[in-house]
N, C-alpha and C positions, 0 to 999 in steps of 0.2 A: 399605888399611885407614884409615878415618877415625878421628880422635881427638876425643872429645866435650869438653865444658867442664871436666870433672873428671878429665882424663887417662885416660879409660877408652875402650874401643873403642865407637864409635858405629855403628850399623847404618844411619843415615839418610844418604842421598845428597844432597849439595848441588850445584845446578847452578853455583854459583860456583867450585867446584873444577875444572870443565872449562876447558881453556885457550881453547877457541873462544868459550865464554860470557863469560869474563872479558875477552877481546879485544873482543867485541860491547859489553860494558859500557863499556869505556874508549873505544871509538869513539863511542857515543852521548853520553858525557859531553863529549868534545872537540867534537861537532857542535853541542850545544845551548849550550855556553859557561856563562854565569853564570845561565841560566834553567833549571837543572836541578831537576826535581821527580820524586818517586818514582813517580808515576803514569805519566809518560812513559817513565821508565826500564823499568817493568813491561811496558808495551805493546811497547816495542822488544825486549826480551828474549823476550817471548811470540812476536812475529813472527820472531825469529831462530830460535827453537826449532822452529817450524813449517816454516820454510823449509829448515832444515838436513837435516831427515829422519832426524836421529840417525845420523850417519855415524861410522865410525871407532871410537875408544876409548869414547865415550859409548854406542854401541850394545851394546858387551860389557858395560858396567856395567848398562844397561837389562835385558839378558837375565838377568844374575845376579840383579838385584832382582826381576824377574818370577818367576823360579824359586823365590823365597822367599815367593811369595804376597803381594807388595806391589804397590801401584799406582804408576806413575811418571807425574807430571803433566807436560805439555809447556807449562805456563805458570807464571807466578809472580804473587803478589798484590802490591798496592802496599806492604803492611806488609813483605813479604819484601824488596822492593826498597829500602825504608828501612833495614832491617837490613843489607843488603849495603853500602849507602853508608856506614853507621857502620863496618863491618868494614874498608872500604877507607880509612878515615881522614877521611871528610867529616863536617862538623858542620852542624847545622840552625841557621840564624840568621834572625831576623826582619829584613827589609830595610825600612827606614823611608825614605820619599822625603820630601824637604823640607829646607830649609836654614834654620837659625836665624840671623836677622840682628838684631844688636843696633842699635836706633835712636838711640843717643846721639851718633852721628857725623854725623847728617843736618844739612844746612845750616840749616834753620829751627830745629832744636833748639839748635845752637851759637849761632845769632843770639839766640835767646831768653835762653839762659844768660848770654851776654856782655853784651848790652844792656838786659835787663829784670831777670832774677833777681839777678845779682850787684851791680848798682848799688843795688838796694833792700836787700840785705843790709848 
C-alpha cells in the first residue's frame, strides 16, 4: 500500500518504488557523472521499462492496477524524472563556466602603480 503526501492511502503506483527501476536510475546517474539531466534519465528509464517486459513483482502490481480500470504507462516524462531526482536528494544548480581573474597583480599594472601613479601622488 502506498502512502500519499498527507499520510493517506494512495492508489497511484510510482515506478520509483520498484527496486529494478531504482537500480536503473542509480546506474544511469553513475554512468553520466556530472552531466545528469532529467531528459536523459527519462529516456534511460523508458528504455529500461520497455526492455524489462515487466517481470516479477511489477507484473503483479500492473495486473492489480489494470483490474481497477487504470492505465499503466511504460514510460516517464522529463518532469517525472526531475521529481524523482528531487526525491532522491539531488538539487538543480546552474553551472557557470568561467573564472574571475582580478587584474591588479599583472606586471604592467604593478609597474604603472609603482613607477607612475605613486610618484605623482
